[in-house]
C-alpha positions as CSV (number, residue, x, y, z in Angstrom):
1,X,22.5,-54.9,-32.5
2,X,24.7,-51.8,-32.3
3,X,26.3,-49.8,-34.9
4,X,29.4,-47.8,-35.0
5,X,30.2,-44.9,-37.7
6,X,33.8,-44.5,-38.5
7,X,35.2,-41.0,-37.9
8,X,38.2,-39.4,-39.6
9,X,40.3,-40.2,-36.5
10,X,39.3,-43.9,-36.8
11,X,39.7,-44.2,-40.5
12,X,42.3,-46.4,-42.4
13,X,42.5,-49.1,-39.7
14,X,41.8,-52.8,-40.3
15,X,38.5,-53.9,-39.0
16,X,39.9,-56.4,-36.4
17,X,42.4,-53.9,-35.1
18,X,39.6,-51.1,-34.7
19,X,37.3,-53.7,-32.9
20,X,40.0,-54.9,-30.6
21,X,40.4,-51.4,-29.3
22,X,36.8,-50.5,-29.3
23,X,35.6,-53.8,-27.5
24,X,38.3,-54.8,-25.2
25,X,35.9,-57.4,-23.5
26,X,35.3,-59.2,-26.6
27,X,37.9,-62.3,-26.9
28,X,40.0,-62.1,-30.0
29,X,38.9,-65.6,-31.1
30,X,35.3,-64.7,-30.7
31,X,35.9,-61.6,-32.7
32,X,37.2,-63.5,-35.6
33,X,34.5,-66.0,-35.4
34,X,31.8,-63.2,-35.5
35,X,33.4,-61.7,-38.6
36,X,33.4,-65.1,-40.4
37,X,29.7,-65.8,-39.3
38,X,28.7,-62.3,-40.7
39,X,27.5,-61.2,-37.2
40,X,29.8,-58.2,-37.8
41,X,29.3,-56.5,-41.1
42,X,30.5,-53.3,-42.8
43,X,28.0,-51.0,-44.5
44,X,25.5,-53.9,-44.3
45,X,27.8,-56.2,-46.2
46,X,30.0,-59.1,-45.2
47,X,33.5,-58.0,-44.2
48,X,36.8,-59.6,-43.9
49,X,39.3,-59.4,-40.9
50,X,41.6,-57.2,-43.1
51,X,38.8,-55.0,-44.3
52,X,40.3,-51.3,-44.3
53,X,37.8,-48.9,-42.8
54,X,37.0,-45.6,-44.4
55,X,35.5,-42.4,-42.8
56,X,31.7,-42.7,-43.0
57,X,31.6,-46.6,-42.9
58,X,29.0,-48.1,-40.7
59,X,29.9,-51.1,-38.6
60,X,27.2,-53.3,-37.5
61,X,27.5,-55.7,-34.7
62,X,25.1,-58.5,-33.9
63,X,26.7,-59.6,-30.5
64,X,25.7,-59.8,-27.0
65,X,25.3,-56.5,-25.0
66,X,28.0,-57.7,-22.4
67,X,30.7,-57.1,-24.8
68,X,29.8,-53.4,-25.1
69,X,30.4,-52.9,-21.4
70,X,33.5,-50.7,-21.0
71,X,35.5,-51.1,-17.8
72,X,35.6,-48.0,-15.8
73,X,38.9,-46.0,-16.3
74,X,40.8,-43.7,-14.4
75,X,42.9,-41.6,-16.8
76,X,46.5,-40.6,-15.7
77,X,46.0,-37.1,-17.3
78,X,43.3,-36.2,-14.8
79,X,46.1,-35.7,-12.2
80,X,47.5,-32.9,-14.3
81,X,47.1,-29.2,-13.4
82,X,44.3,-27.3,-14.9
83,X,46.5,-24.3,-15.5
84,X,46.8,-23.8,-19.3
85,X,47.6,-20.4,-20.8
86,X,45.7,-20.3,-24.2
87,X,46.9,-17.8,-26.8
88,X,44.5,-19.1,-29.4
89,X,42.0,-21.8,-30.0
90,X,39.7,-23.1,-32.7
91,X,38.2,-26.6,-33.6
92,X,41.6,-27.8,-34.9
93,X,44.3,-26.6,-32.7
94,X,45.4,-24.8,-29.6
95,X,48.3,-22.2,-29.4
96,X,49.7,-22.5,-25.8
97,X,52.0,-20.2,-23.9
98,X,54.2,-22.8,-22.2
99,X,56.0,-21.3,-19.0
100,X,59.6,-22.1,-18.2
101,X,59.8,-25.1,-15.9
102,X,57.1,-27.1,-17.4
103,X,57.9,-30.2,-19.5
104,X,56.2,-30.7,-22.8
105,X,56.1,-34.4,-22.6
106,X,56.5,-36.8,-19.7
107,X,59.9,-38.1,-18.7
108,X,61.5,-40.3,-16.1
109,X,61.0,-37.8,-13.4
110,X,57.6,-36.3,-14.4
111,X,54.8,-38.4,-15.9
112,X,51.5,-36.6,-14.7
113,X,51.8,-32.9,-14.8
114,X,53.2,-32.0,-18.3
115,X,51.9,-29.7,-21.0
116,X,50.5,-32.5,-23.1
117,X,48.7,-34.1,-20.2
118,X,47.2,-30.6,-19.3
119,X,45.9,-30.4,-22.9
120,X,44.4,-33.9,-22.6
121,X,42.6,-32.9,-19.3
122,X,41.4,-29.6,-20.8
123,X,39.9,-31.1,-23.8
124,X,38.5,-34.2,-22.1
125,X,36.7,-31.9,-19.5
126,X,35.4,-29.8,-22.5
127,X,34.0,-32.8,-24.1
128,X,36.4,-32.6,-27.2
129,X,38.4,-35.6,-26.3
130,X,37.0,-39.0,-25.5
131,X,39.9,-41.6,-24.8
132,X,37.4,-44.4,-25.0
133,X,35.9,-43.3,-28.4
134,X,39.1,-41.9,-30.2
135,X,40.8,-45.1,-31.2
136,X,43.6,-43.8,-33.4
137,X,44.2,-40.4,-32.2
138,X,45.0,-38.4,-29.0
139,X,45.8,-34.7,-28.9
140,X,49.4,-34.2,-29.7
141,X,52.1,-31.4,-29.7
142,X,53.4,-30.2,-33.1
143,X,56.5,-28.7,-31.6
144,X,58.4,-28.8,-28.4
145,X,60.2,-26.4,-26.2
146,X,62.9,-27.2,-23.4
147,X,61.8,-27.4,-19.9
148,X,63.6,-24.1,-19.0
149,X,62.4,-22.2,-21.9
150,X,59.0,-20.7,-22.5
151,X,57.0,-19.9,-25.5
152,X,54.3,-20.8,-27.9
153,X,53.6,-24.6,-28.5
154,X,51.0,-25.9,-31.0
155,X,48.6,-28.6,-29.9
156,X,46.6,-30.5,-32.8
157,X,43.1,-31.7,-31.9
158,X,42.7,-34.1,-34.8
159,X,45.0,-36.3,-37.0
160,X,44.6,-34.1,-40.1
161,X,45.7,-31.0,-38.4
162,X,48.7,-33.0,-37.0
163,X,49.7,-34.3,-40.4
164,X,49.5,-30.9,-42.1
165,X,51.2,-28.9,-39.4
166,X,54.0,-31.4,-39.1
167,X,54.6,-30.9,-42.9
168,X,54.5,-27.2,-42.5
169,X,57.0,-27.3,-39.7
170,X,59.3,-29.5,-41.8
171,X,59.1,-27.1,-44.7
172,X,59.8,-24.1,-42.5
173,X,56.3,-22.6,-43.3
174,X,55.8,-21.7,-39.6
175,X,58.0,-18.9,-38.5
176,X,59.0,-18.4,-34.9
177,X,60.5,-15.4,-33.2
178,X,62.3,-15.5,-30.0
179,X,63.1,-12.8,-27.3
180,X,66.3,-13.3,-25.0
181,X,68.4,-11.4,-22.7
182,X,72.0,-11.6,-23.4
183,X,75.0,-10.5,-21.3
184,X,76.9,-7.4,-22.4
185,X,76.4,-4.9,-25.4
186,X,76.4,-6.5,-28.9
187,X,78.7,-4.8,-31.5
188,X,76.0,-4.3,-34.0
189,X,72.3,-3.5,-33.5
190,X,71.2,-6.2,-36.0
191,X,73.1,-8.9,-37.8
192,X,73.1,-12.5,-39.1
193,X,75.5,-14.7,-37.2
194,X,76.9,-17.7,-39.0
195,X,78.8,-20.7,-37.7
196,X,79.1,-24.5,-37.7
197,X,77.5,-26.4,-34.9
198,X,78.2,-29.9,-33.8
199,X,76.6,-31.8,-30.9
200,X,78.3,-34.1,-28.3
201,X,75.5,-36.7,-27.5
202,X,77.1,-37.9,-24.5
203,X,77.3,-34.5,-22.8
204,X,73.9,-33.4,-24.4
205,X,75.8,-30.2,-25.3
206,X,76.6,-28.4,-28.6
207,X,79.7,-26.4,-29.7
208,X,79.9,-23.7,-32.2
209,X,82.9,-23.1,-34.5
210,X,84.0,-20.6,-37.2
211,X,85.1,-23.3,-39.5
212,X,83.5,-26.6,-40.7
213,X,84.6,-29.7,-38.8
214,X,83.5,-33.4,-38.9
215,X,79.9,-33.8,-38.1
216,X,79.1,-30.1,-37.8
217,X,76.2,-28.4,-39.4
218,X,75.8,-24.9,-40.7
219,X,73.9,-22.4,-38.4
220,X,72.5,-19.0,-39.2
221,X,70.9,-16.8,-36.4
222,X,69.4,-13.4,-37.3
223,X,69.0,-10.9,-34.5
224,X,67.9,-7.4,-33.7
225,X,68.7,-5.5,-30.5
226,X,65.6,-3.9,-28.9
227,X,67.2,-2.2,-25.9
228,X,70.3,-2.2,-23.7
229,X,70.5,-1.3,-19.9
230,X,72.4,-2.5,-16.8
231,X,74.8,-4.6,-18.8
232,X,72.2,-6.6,-20.6
233,X,70.7,-6.5,-24.1
234,X,67.2,-7.3,-25.1
235,X,67.3,-9.2,-28.4
236,X,64.7,-10.4,-30.8
237,X,65.9,-13.6,-32.7
238,X,64.9,-15.3,-35.8
239,X,66.4,-18.7,-36.6
240,X,67.3,-19.3,-40.3
241,X,68.3,-22.8,-39.3
242,X,67.0,-24.8,-36.5
243,X,69.4,-26.7,-34.5
244,X,69.7,-28.0,-30.9
245,X,70.4,-25.1,-28.5
246,X,71.3,-23.0,-31.5
247,X,70.3,-19.6,-29.9
248,X,72.1,-20.3,-26.5
249,X,75.1,-21.8,-28.1
250,X,75.5,-19.1,-30.9
251,X,75.4,-16.1,-28.5
252,X,77.7,-17.7,-26.1
253,X,80.1,-18.4,-28.8
254,X,80.5,-14.6,-29.6
255,X,80.9,-13.7,-25.9
256,X,77.3,-12.9,-25.0
257,X,75.6,-15.9,-23.2
258,X,71.9,-15.7,-22.2
259,X,71.2,-14.5,-18.8
260,X,70.4,-17.5,-16.7
261,X,72.0,-20.0,-18.8
262,X,74.3,-22.2,-16.7
263,X,75.3,-24.5,-19.6
264,X,76.5,-22.2,-22.1
265,X,77.1,-19.3,-19.7
266,X,78.6,-19.2,-16.3
267,X,76.8,-19.2,-12.9
268,X,79.2,-16.4,-11.7
269,X,77.9,-14.1,-14.3
270,X,74.3,-15.1,-13.5
271,X,74.8,-14.5,-9.8
272,X,75.4,-10.7,-10.5
273,X,71.7,-10.5,-11.6
274,X,70.1,-12.5,-8.8
275,X,71.3,-16.0,-9.8
276,X,68.8,-16.9,-12.3
277,X,68.2,-20.7,-12.7
278,X,66.5,-20.6,-16.2
279,X,67.8,-19.0,-19.3
280,X,66.0,-15.8,-20.5
281,X,64.8,-17.2,-23.7
282,X,61.1,-17.2,-25.0
283,X,59.6,-18.2,-28.2
284,X,57.0,-15.3,-28.1
285,X,55.7,-15.1,-31.7
286,X,54.5,-17.6,-34.3
287,X,53.4,-16.7,-37.9
288,X,51.8,-19.0,-40.3
289,X,53.4,-18.5,-43.7
290,X,52.1,-21.3,-45.9
291,X,53.7,-21.6,-49.2
292,X,51.9,-24.8,-50.2
293,X,48.4,-25.9,-50.0
294,X,47.2,-26.2,-46.3
295,X,44.0,-28.1,-46.8
296,X,41.6,-27.4,-44.0
297,X,43.9,-25.0,-42.3
298,X,44.2,-22.5,-45.0
299,X,42.3,-19.9,-42.8
300,X,45.6,-19.6,-40.7
301,X,47.8,-18.3,-43.5
302,X,49.3,-14.9,-42.8
303,X,48.2,-14.8,-39.2
304,X,50.6,-14.0,-36.4
305,X,50.2,-14.8,-32.8
306,X,52.2,-13.0,-30.0
307,X,52.7,-13.6,-26.2
308,X,52.6,-10.1,-24.7
309,X,53.6,-10.9,-21.2
310,X,57.2,-12.2,-21.3
311,X,58.6,-12.2,-17.7
312,X,62.1,-11.1,-18.3
313,X,61.0,-8.5,-20.9
314,X,58.8,-6.8,-18.3
315,X,61.6,-6.8,-15.8
316,X,64.1,-5.4,-18.2
317,X,61.8,-2.5,-19.3
318,X,60.9,-1.9,-15.6
319,X,64.6,-1.7,-14.7
320,X,64.2,-4.5,-12.0
321,X,66.9,-6.7,-13.3
């Protein structure tokens, strides 16, 4: 006889679904038979196939040892790089400094080495993630940053943290600030830009207009100029609305595209500064500003985390651009 204790990540599953994942060697027909014959019990009592498991439940299995043998697995994420820039870590989450050029999630061109696969490898090697034991949850990213943009990405280590932070992100209780380099000198040192953005799905491109048009959404972008030299402005940005490519498109629409942005700027302009292939944009600061109850994550409220080493800021301040 063997027993399993249901953890928080395994809770709220049907008994049969949980056992199918936990015991892949046990045929489904035999699984159902064992439940009917009371050779599988929950909390020492008879259970049904549809019994909904709760955290702390004990599942007793009076079945042959051969069904507990797990086939040897080779996890794809073990092929990912071990390079991971950690800004902050605790038992619930990781704050990661994603570098430009790295995908957050696999796509059709890159499957193995992405930010999430690096996270899985890191936690697996630390003993905090067991793919064979965690049946209902794997480490997950709360937010995503485009491949050619860098910045802070949140990784949740458990289901409860992912649920809370997804809600906080939706309710705009997580504040992100960005650094960017734009071409030219802005007319005002600080301002709030307003406009209307609509997306062309076929071209994967957005457009900003001064007036509302069909399908457009209002955008508001607050900025503060931190410095100007050599025809470039270093700008801190806060998004008051969060739309696709908002920062890049909004600054381009007022004649100040981001350095290195070939989509909303021009390669001819970028060549003057060495032909950058990635836009100078970084989500460099994250603040937790919970306005509602945050359950087990309340200790994060009011905390701010900052990436100090932003590659283009250093080059700008040293005058090497």
